[in-house]
N, C-alpha and C positions, 0 to 999 in steps of 0.2 A: 164741489162745495167749496166754499171759503169760512174758515172758522176764526173766530175772535175773540179770546179772553182778556178782558181790562179789567186789570186792579182786581182780582178774584178774592174774594177771602172766603173761606169754607172751613168748618169745623164738624165732628162728628159729634152726636150729643146721645145721651143716655140718661133713662131716668136714675140709674144707681151709679154712675161714674160722671165725675167731672168732664167738660166739654173737652176734646181732643183735637187740637188746631191741625188741620192738613196744609191749608193753602192761607197766606197772611196779606200776600201782594202779586199775584201771578199774573203779568200779560204775556202773552203767546197769540202770533199770528199763523194759520196753516193755511196755504193758497189752495187753490183747485188743481186737483192731479196730480199734489204731491204723495208720497209713501212715506210717513214718518213713523218712528219708533219711539216707543218711550221704555227707558230702563231706571231703575229703583229699586232699592231693597225693599222687603217686607213694611209697610205699612208707612212709605214716601207718600202714596196719592195716585199710583197709576190708574187703577180703577176707577178712583175718585174723578180723575182728570179724566177719563172717558165718559162718566156719567154724564158730567159737567159740559163737556162738547156736544154730548149727542140729545142735550136738555131732557134728560133723565131726572137730575134733580137740580136746583136751584141755588147758585150762589148764596151766601149772607152777606154779600157785600159785592159791589162791582156786577158785571153784565157778562153775558155771553152774547155773541152774534152768528147767526148761520146765515150764510149769502144776506147779512145786513140786517137780517130778521132777530128779534129777540124771543126765542120759543116760549119763554115764561110771561109774554103781553099777552096772550089769550090764548084761549084753547084752539079756537079755529086756526090760527096762525100755526100753533105748535103740531096740531094734528097733520096739516099739510107739508110741514118740515120732516116731522117723523118717517113720514111715507116715502121721502126723497134718500131716505139712509137705511142701513142694514147693522146688525148687531150680532156678534155671538158672544155670549157669556162667560167668564171663567169657568161656571159651572154650566155646563150646555141645559142640564135637565130645567133649570130654573126658568127658561124661555119657552118651554114646551107647555100648551094648553089642552091639547085636543088628545083623542083616543088613538088617534093612529096618524101615520108619519103623513099617509095621503090627504089628511085632513088637515095636518098642519100649513103644508104645501097649499092646499086649497084657500085658506082662509088668507095666508101673506099674499097671494096673488090677485085672489079678487080685491082686496084691499087696494091693490095698486092697479085695478083699473085693466086686469089681465083676464081675457074672456075664457070662461068655462070649456071653451073647444080646444084651449091651447095649454091647460094646465097640466093635463097628464104627460103630455110631450117634452114640455121645460123640465118638470117633476123628475122623468126617467133619464132624461140627457143629463142632468145636473147629479143625480146620484150615480149614474154612470161614470161619469168624471170622475167623482171623488172615489171610485174605485168598489162601490157598494152596487148590489143587485138590485137594479129597477125592478124587477118583476116582484120579488118577494120582500122587499122591504116597505113596499106602501102600505102594508097592511098591517105591519108590525106597531105595537104599542112605542112611543117613544120613551116610554119611561121602563122599557123592558132591554133598551139597549145597553152596552158596555159603554164606558166611558171613550174610547175609542170611536165607535159605532155614533156616539152623541154629538162628538164633536165634527165628523165628517158630514150629518144629516145638518148641522148647523152651518157648515161653510155651503154646502148643497144648496140650502134655502136662500144664501147671500147670491150664488151665480144665477138661481131661477130670477131671482127679482131684479139683479142686475141694478142695485143702487147706485146712486150719485156720489154717496159717500159709505165707506164699511170702518165701523169702528168694532175692533176685535180684541177679547180681554184673554190672554194666555191660549191663544189658538192650538200649539204645537204640547200642551202639559199633556203628558202620560202618553203620548201617540209612537208607536213605532216606526221604523225609518219608512216605511210605506206610507204611513200617515203623515207623516211628516214633509214627504214627497210630495203626495197629494195637496196639502197645504200650501206649498211653494207654487204649485202648479196654480192654484184657485187663486191666489193673491195676483200672481202675474197676470191672470186673465182678468181681473178686477183692476189691476192696474192699468194694464193696454186698453180697457174701453173706457180710460178715462176717470174712473172713480178716484176721487179721495181716500187714500187707504192709510189709517192711524190702527196702531198695533201698539198694545201694552203688554210686554213679556219680559221674562228671564232668559232668554233664548238668542243670545249675541250672534250663533250660527245663522238663525234665521233670519236677522236685520243685517247680517254680511249679505244674504241674498237678493234681499229683496228692499230695502229701505235706501232712500236716497237721501233721508235726515234722522237723527237720532237726536233727542232730549235724554237729561239724565236729572233725575228728580232729587231732592234732598232736603230736609229742614224747612219743610214750609214753601220751598220755590225751585228754580231751575239753576241747576249746578252747572250745566253743560248744554250747547245748543250748536248744532254745526254738522256738515255733510257727513255722512256715514262714514267715509273713508278716512275722516280725522279722527272722529269720535274713537272709533273701533280700531285703529290702530295704535290709539294712545295707551299701552299698557299699562302706565303708571297711574292716568284717570280711570281706567276701569278697577285696577287693582284698589283703588282707595273707596269705590263703591260695591266691592264686592264680587267681580268679574273679572274672568281671564280674558284674553282677547280672543276673537274665534279662530275655531281649529285653522283656517286657511290662512289667516294671519301666522300664526303660529309655524306652520309648515312652509311656508314662501319664506320665513325668516331663515329656518334651517336650510334651504336650497341656495339662499342668497349668499349663507356663510360659507358654503362648498361653492361657489363660484357657479351655480346655475342660472342663477338670475341677477339681473343688474340692479340697481336701486330702484326705486319705487315700490309704491303701496297698492295693494290690491284686495280685494274681499270675496267676491265671486270664483268659485272653484273652475269654473269654464275659463273667466281669466286669467287663472292660474297655469291652466293646462295649453291656452293658446299662446302662453309666453313666448317669445323667440327664443329665449334663451333655453328652453326645453325642448331635450331632443327624446328619440327611443320610446322608452316606454311611459314616460312622462307624458311626452305629446298626443298619443293615440286614444282612439276610443272617446266614446261619451262618456260625462261623467256622471250622469244619470241624477244630479243633484240641482240642476237650474233649473228655478223657478218659470222659464221662459218657454216649458213645452205645453201642450194643450191635452196630455194624459198622465195618467199615475197607475201604478199596478195596484191591484187590488191585493 
């Protein structure tokens, strides 16, 4: 799916407080199949931008186009567009509506025209992919899950529906290393399937592994927009917005200083380990961190 934001203005309003401007004149294009990361300090508008791009909220000025369609031009158009997308929220329990995980999957899949005969197979395969017990998880209440389980279930729902676009808000927040690996693999699977993937996060290590492009939001607009390798290796830019460079970038800098690496920037751990300048223990074995795999440990 293609996304276009044209001269967007948006403010948060409250009965008890004056309006707080989030965007004053934001223009942005995201092309089909891109994997885009959104960085920015708290309150910079990451979640709001996801909601605008996904048609969940309407701008106060300007317009959003999704595959050339304004999702706010009519209920029929909005519904058709929404069914082609998938979301995970910053607080995953907010997106659950049913009494069991199995019912959540059934609702999501039936809405998208998946036959009842295929629902169980899709649910179990997606849950297993995310390192969850496909047999026991289906009958659990989604509101009884831990934060980590909730995030994994939300991602499993995305995998099961195989959307044309996936919009994710802080998908690794609160996850342990196994959950982060599952998330990397899930996002890699969605991206390889041709989905447009848009991730709002503070996790620069996640973006180093999966993003092709990174935006930095600040003061009602976009402070930086470029290839991930450009943005995520710019230590001064990141520091100005409250971030450190990804761990792989720091390690590569140390190795480069010791003569193990030639000049050149890299983000993915696999790329670092496969660098021709490394030998011995540096280049052997599987990093286990790449988002290119098909499974993760539970």
